[in-house]
C-alpha positions, -999 to 999 in steps of 0.1 A, spaced: -424 151 -614 -407 185 -609 -392 204 -640 -366 232 -639 -371 257 -667 -347 286 -673 -370 316 -678 -368 353 -683 -394 363 -655 -408 345 -623 -443 334 -640 -456 306 -660 -462 331 -689 -425 341 -687 -404 334 -720 -375 308 -719 -343 317 -713 -322 303 -741 -289 305 -716 -298 280 -687 -269 293 -663 -273 329 -673 -311 330 -668 -324 356 -646 -352 330 -630 -360 293 -628 -393 282 -628 -400 250 -611 -429 233 -625 -447 204 -607 -462 183 -638 -488 164 -617 -505 195 -605 -491 222 -628 -481 240 -594 -450 263 -597 -421 281 -580 -400 308 -591 -365 310 -581 -339 337 -589 -309 325 -604 -280 338 -579 -254 325 -604 -266 347 -633 -238 375 -627 -210 350 -619 -177 355 -636 -174 322 -648 -188 289 -639 -226 301 -638 -240 269 -658 -227 242 -631 -233 263 -604 -270 267 -616 -271 231 -623 -260 223 -586 -287 246 -570 -312 233 -593 -308 199 -580 -314 208 -546 -350 225 -555 -364 195 -576 
């Protein structure tokens, strides 16, 4: 299973971001092998609607 974690950086050691839509990164973690892929959050600086946009993008990664 893949899990999308909102993060302050692009590594497994990064702190979790409290704001999903405004997180600088997402770390996509594969729970079967603990592999991960860091993804920049392109919606981070949107004027409005960052949360829904982040969810739409995250669905395509997982």
